C-alpha positions, 0 to 999 in steps of 0.5 A, spaced: 785 803 519 786 796 523 788 801 530 783 806 530 778 799 530 781 796 536 781 803 539 776 804 539 772 796 540 777 797 547 773 803 549 766 801 547 769 795 552 771 802 558 765 805 556 760 800 557 763 799 564 762 806 566 770 808 565 772 813 561 780 815 557 780 822 557 781 824 549 787 826 548 790 826 553 798 823 556 797 816 555 790 817 553 791 811 548 795 806 552 791 807 558 784 804 555 786 798 552 790 797 559 783 798 563 782 792 558 786 787 563 781 790 570 774 789 565 774 785 560 775 778 565 780 772 563 782 774 556 784 781 559 791 781 560 793 778 554 789 782 550 793 788 554 800 785 552 798 784 544 794 791 544 799 795 548 806 791 543 802 794 538 801 802 541 808 802 541 810 799 533 804 804 531 807 810 535 815 808 533 813 809 526 808 815 528 812 819 531 820 816 532 823 812 526 820 807 520 820 800 522 818 794 517 812 791 519 812 784 516 806 782 513 806 776 517 804 781 522 799 785 519 794 779 517 795 776 525 793 783 526 788 783 522 786 776 525 786 777 532 782 785 530 777 779 529 777 775 535 777 781 538 770 785 534 768 778 537 769 777 545 767 784 545 760 782 543 759 776 547 762 781 552 756 787 551 752 780 551 754 776 558 755 784 561 750 789 558 745 786 555 742 792 552 748 795 549 749 788 545 749 790 537 742 790 535 739 794 542 738 801 543 742 804 548 740 809 552 745 813 557 749 810 561 754 815 568 761 815 566 767 815 570 774 816 567 780 813 567 
């Protein structure tokens, strides 16, 4: 359940910035996380690397084979996810205040990544 939350948060950044990854298209998750490098400021590249690594592990478990994910890795992911959630809130307040938590969102045009 944590991986979809990370993907949803990355999607918030993408959509707030006027872009949209094609759902269901090949590379949808990869492209969504990759966009953080360009859209999320100085933290973007490290977030992209971290979540791409998590995505690859998730793909291996979901589609190819069983791999052992330690309790330590799970706890680290939850900690990273919590920090990412807070960073997304700050990103919205700084760059898209109308979309920040507690605000009523209005329509915004969206391109496709």
